[in-house]
C-alpha positions, 0 to 999 in steps of 0.5 A: 500500500502506498505510504500516503494511503497508509497514513490516511488509513491511520487517520481513519483508525484514529477516528474509529478507535480513539474518536479524534479527528486529527493527530496533535501537532507533532504526532502527525510528523512522528506517524509519517516518519514511522510509516516511512520507515525512518528510525525515530526518536520522540521527545514528548512531555508527559501527557503529550500523546506518545502512545498514539504515535505507535498504537495508531500505526500498529492498527494499519501494519500487516504485522505485529507491533512489538512494544518494549516497556519496563513498567508492568502496571502500565503495559497491563493498563494499556493492553486493557485500554486497547482491548476495550477499544477493540484492538487486539493486544497482549503482554509478556512479562514475569507476572504470567506463567511460562505456559501462558507466555508460550501460548501468547507467543503462538497466538502472536505467530498466528497473527492474533494480536496487533500489539505485543507488549514485552518487558526488556529482559524477556528478549534474552530468553531462549523461548523468545529467541526461538520464536523471534524468527517466526514473528512478523514484526512490522514495528518495534516501539521502545517506551521509556527510552531514557532507560537505555542510557546510564546517564538517564534517571531510570537506567536499566541494563537490559535496555542496552541489550535490546538491539542485540537481542533483536539483531536478526530482524533489526534491519528489516523492521521499523523502529521508534523510541519514545521518552518524556525527558532526555538530556542531549547526552541521553539522546545521543546514547539512545540513538547510538545504543539502538543503532539508529542510522539517519534517525529523525529526532522529533521533539515538542520542546520543553517550553511551557509558556503558561507555567510560572515556575516558582521556588519558595524558601520555607523554614516552616513548611506547613505554615507556608504550604497552608498559605500557598494552597489557600491562595492557589486554590482560588485559581482552581484544582491542584496537586501536592506531592507530599513525600511520605504516606503519613505526610500525605494523610496528615496534609489531606486532613489539614486542608479538609479542615480548612474547607478545601475537600482533599484526599490522600493518595498513596500505595497503601490505599487499595486499588479500587479506592485509588482509582475512585480518588483519581476519578474524583480529582479528574472530574473536580469533585475533589479539588485537591489531592496530596500524593506520593510520586506514585500518583500521575501515571496515565492520568490526564487532567488538563485544568490542574492549576497548581502542583506543589512539591513539599519535598525536592525531587532527586532529579530535574527529569522527575521534577519536570514530569511531575510539575508539568502536570499543571496547566496541560490545557495551556492556561496559566498555572503554577508549579511551586517548589518549597525548599529549605537548605536542610532538604539538600542534605536530607536528599543526599542521606536518602539517596545513600539509604535508597541505593545500597552499597554493593555488599548490602545488595549482595547480602539481600540477594543471598537471603532472597535466594535462600528464602526461595530454596534456590541452590547455586545454579538453580533457576526459578521457573515462576514468580512467587509471592514474597513476604517482605516483612518476614524476610526483613526479620529473617535477614536482620535487615531494616524494612526500608533497606530491604525494599530499597535493595529489592527495588535496585535489583529490579532496576538492574534486572537481577530480579523482577519485582511487582510491588503491590499488584492490583487485585486480580481474579483467576478463573477456569471453567470446569466444564467443556464449552458444550457442557457450559452451553448445556448448563446455561440452557438448563438454568432457570435463573435468567440473571445467573445465565446472563452472569455466566454468559458474560464470564465466558465472553470476558475470560475467553475460550482459553479459560476452558483449558487453563486458568486465566488472570484478569485485573479485578477492575476490568472484570467489575467494569465489564460485568457492571457489578461491585466487588461483593456481588462478584465474589458472591456470584463466583462462590455460588458457581464454584461451590454449589454448581461446580462449573468453575474454579476461581481464586481472588488475589489481593494486592501482593508483592511477587518476585522472580530471580531472573537468572540461575542463582550465582555465588554472588549477585550478578552485577559488578561493584563498579556498576552499582557505585557508578549508578549511585554517583550518577543519581547524586550528580542529578541531585546536584542539577536539581539543587542548582535549579533551586539556587539559580539566579537566572530564569527558571525556565531557561535553566530547565530548558538548558538542562534538556538541551535547548540552549537558545531559550530566552527569559520567560519574564514570569517566573519568580526570578524574572519577576524579581529582576534576576532572570534576564539575559544578563545571567547568560554566560559570556564568550570569555566565561565559556572559553575559561571553562573549556581551557580548565577542562583541557588540563584534567577531567573536573566535576561541577564543584571543581569548576565552581571553585576554580572560576568562582561562577555559581552552579547554574552558570557552570551548568549552562556552560557545560551544556553548551559545550556538550551540545557543540561536541567540545566537551563530554562526560567521563563514563568511568567517573560519573559527574566529571567532564573532559574535553573531547 
């Protein structure tokens, strides 16, 4: 089919499945690039419509679109949303049994899916490598592509092996990589790692002219927060990132008492309630939510007027994504960061705790393997439920340190960790398809017959052969009933009528050790320490944003590679008269930094000491020199720079 016809068909399907008449600005360019077969790197902000850039073309290609994603919850959510729209899709990750993985790959081979979501570590398995040549893959989409780069804020080693794992088909298919936040060095790393040739980088840019970036020094945070919210609430609905679960609950209570209906949101609240909180916030029924950083993924509320961070995030990437949830409708909105000097030291301490040292990581690896009775050389076949508190007591490790170690091992692909999985229903019919048909014909209760009929359609024909897992949210939505009615109905069909077996799974943590157990954790000490130093380096850029005297938008856009940004005129620094063009570095200042790096590799702190320039000026100069390919980062010394 001619390329223009493919594009027109994609536009037709955009209307058919998503109800949109046209692609947004930028999306159309990406879709055309993908259809033409150009290797494409997409830089769109959160809420910018990245998913449509590969989902819409997937509906018109003859073959399969393979989507690589590190986020188990997000890939499950996207598959469910696609199914609701009538687009065939499935996912493969460590949450499903091996026999189900095999079946889904057979189905994919037979053309039953348009999109197949896959965790990156699955690409290295023998099963995947055996099936790969049999799959007709038209497009490879890599979501969260910044995970490829060790300079990214969410580095995953398995992402660097994507190209080599797909080498046999790499030159015969289309490629697209997508991320919301990537500095110039991360963009370069992505393109090189994926082997993109003559690639196209399509960016919506990092300018948000309707946002008034603001940093407020707050020695007494709760008092300042109270005043800030009462003032901001007059503008409309808002969101506060409150750090800990306990703090979220306390602040929600405080603002509710002040007459602003507020709800707390965190992972300790059960899934159904979290979903209801999100919906009440989106509709405006609840004008304010106080949340941990678990809030926001996949949520689109265009008229959020303010986002307040009570605590400083660890990176500008995280801050830009979270603060950028304000003002998506283009109207004036306020991202506000409350800060006191002790926050910086607290953040360093937390990073030290959150990213354990190599020896601590190895200790957790050993007790985890012991808890699953894994001998050296033994392979774990399936994910198993983990009692984290029990493991903490057995290993004499603090609960916080254990969770941090598990999280880091998950990031390094030593284990697959699923924190607090959504409640799910596992169901298998005890009768054959014909037997169930006879049962429905004999049933005298029309309501029961309708309930069984809906279950059969929902869980599909495979549920006659094997257990099928579905998230409870999807089941309740499709059946149009509440939790208690679901359990009561399934109990009757299981215990009284004996036509099915089911298990209800509460929220839980599941773990799988991904490779055969080794004598020491299968990640090097240098990798662990390098990653830790990179996180600390990113914190310093965040700290530079807090302390900069220049325009805050200029600082942010410079960090992400837009070195031609002009002062916004409405951030706190600009309004104080500090953010104008006078803060731009001079040619002499740029030359001085460049000459200093001729002698030896130096850190930002070194350069500040040698020149007397403030952090924001040194940071801006370094970004300019990197863009001009005169300076680069030192791979073996994170946080250091040298002349190319």
